N, C-alpha and C positions, 0 to 999 in steps of 0.2 A: 362327470368332467375331467377331462386330459388338462393338467396343468402343468407335463411338459416344456409348454414354451417358453417358461419361466425361467431357467433354466441356462436357456440362450441368448434371452434379452439382455441387453445393459440395466445394470438395478438404475431404474428411475430413481432423482430425487424430489422428493415433494412440494411444491414450490417454488423450483427454476424457474418454470416459466415463468414468475411471478418479480421476477428479479430482474431492475432497471445493470446491465452491461454495459461495463465501462472500462476505460486502461487509463493506464499510468505510467507515466517516465522516472526511473529514481537517473536523475542524468550530470554525468559524469562528465567535467573538464577533463582539458589534459596536465591538467592541476593537481587532479582529482580534488577538485569542488564541486559540492552538490548543485544544483540550480532548482533554483526557487523562484513562483511566480507570489508577487503581493499582486493581489486581487484587484482591481480598477472599485473607487468607494462608488463609480455610477451603477454597477450590475443589481440586478436584484435579488441575486441569489451567491451569499456568503463576501461579500463588499469588504475589502479591507480584509480577508484570511490571507495566510499563507498556502501554498498548496503545489503538487510536484503536479509539471506539467499534463495533462490524459483532458480525456471527454471519452463522448458515449460513446458505444460500438455501432456502428451504423446497419442496415440493413443489407447483410451479403459481405459485411467485413469479419476479418477476424480478428479478437483482441490483439494478435500483432501488429497488424496494420493499423490496426485505429490509436495504438502508441505511437507510433511512428510519427504516421499523419496531426498528429495530434501535435505535437513535438515539433515538427516540422513549422505545423499554422502557429504557433504560438510564439515560439521564439524566430520565426523566417527565415530558417536551415532551409538546404538544400538537401535532400535527400542523400545524400551523397555525404554531406558530413554528417550524417547520423550512422553509426554502429551498432548493434541492438547486439550482447552479450548475450543475454540468455534471459528467461522469466525468471521471477526470485519468490514471488509468492502471488496467493489469489487471495484474499481477504473478501469474508463475506459480511455481508452485516444486515438488519430483520430484514431490508428492501433493498441493497446493491449485490451486486457482485464485482469485485473488483480487480482487474488483472494487473500484475504489476511486472514493470519489465525495468531492466536494466541496461544503459546504453552510456556509448560517450560520443560526449558528438567534439568535431574538432574546427578547428579555426573559427572560434565564437569568436563575435568582436560588443556582445552584450545587445542584441538588437532586441523585441518583440514587439506582439500585436496592442495594440496601443488601445482599444476596442475596450477589452476583458484586462489588462495586465497595466495595473500603476509603474511596479518599475520591479528586476528581479534583483536578485539577493541569493546569492552566493557561499556557501556555510563546508568548511574544509571536512568531508567528511572521518578526519579524522576526532574531528568532536563528538561524533555520535558513536564513535569506541570507544570514546571514554568517557563524558554524559548520560549520568543512567536520568532515565526523565521527572517530574514528577508527577504523582496519581493519586488521581480524588475521584472518588465512589457517586454514583449516580443512581439512582433509584429510579423510577417512575412507572408511571402507575397511567393504569389501563383508562382510556377520557373515549365510554362510549355516547353516543349519540342520543337524541330526546327517541328514536322511532325502534330503538335497540331494543328485540324484543326477551322482557330482562321476562317473562314468564311465562317462558319455556321452558329455564332453566331453573332449577333446583337452590334456593336459595334468593333466587328475583335479583331486588338491587344490591342486596345484604348479598351475593356471592363471594367465595371467598380466593380472590385473584390472584393470580402469584406474581408478585411483582420482579421485574425484570433490572435487574442490575448491570450497570456497562462503569469501566472503569478507564475512566479519560488523561489521558500524559500529553505533557507541557514541557516541550523543550527551548530554556532560554537563551536568545545568542546573538548579542551584543543589540542586546534592546531589543530585540524581536521574540515576537512567543509563535511557535508553531507548536497545531494542537490540534488535538481529535482526531480522524482518522490517518492524519498525514502525516503524524507524528509516530502514530502506531505504526507504521507500515516504515517507518524510520526506525524505530525500535527492533522490527524483526528480522529487516537487513542489516540490521548491523549486527545482530546476535547470532546470524546469519553466518557474519564474516569472520567473526572472534570466534565461534569457533570451528571453524575452517583451521586458523589459527592456531587455535588450541594440538588438533592435530594436526595440523607442520610440526608441530615445537616436537609433538610424541614421534613423529616421526623420526627429524633430524638426531634426536635424544638418541633414540633406538638405535639410527645408524651408527651414531660416536661411543655410545655401548656396546658393538660390536666389533668394528673394527677394532677396539682397546682390549677386545678377547680376544681376537684374532693375535694382537702384537704379543699378548701373554703367554697362548699359546706355543707361537714361538721359542 
């Protein structure tokens, strides 16, 4: 059998088609505040949690389009008020593929869609550049249904399943708790920004050193 076709195909990611794709917007105001939503207590999924604007990617839609659409719908913005700067990261969990985008909004008056959102929370970006999240480890254990075919695996019900560990992040800002996936996304973004700041400082330091060397050579 000829397997040369494998050299020409994109390497598939096993399980990718089973992941729920969504997109979120790390949304900056003109004052470099990050906009978060406090979810309504009336909704079934994650009531009261603090999250970034975002939602599921609809059929025929790219994650980038989904991020802008959700941001526009949830904060009642015209698309002209939204400037998508760049993708920042992709966060993959056991069941989700979350595409994260950095956006800048202009002329925002604090409006929001009241069916799912209780209120808006503004947090200065610098807070995430200074603060370190509190981290707690959680161990997840498999929970098999009664119809699981234990008789087909060696060890049956006593099989040595591996534990799955997660590190859950928590930020606290003025009495508000930002945690879980949202906190993980913000931590990763803050790390990107800080890394770039260090690179910039190194370049500037090198330029000063080179300038001083030139002056000494004269």
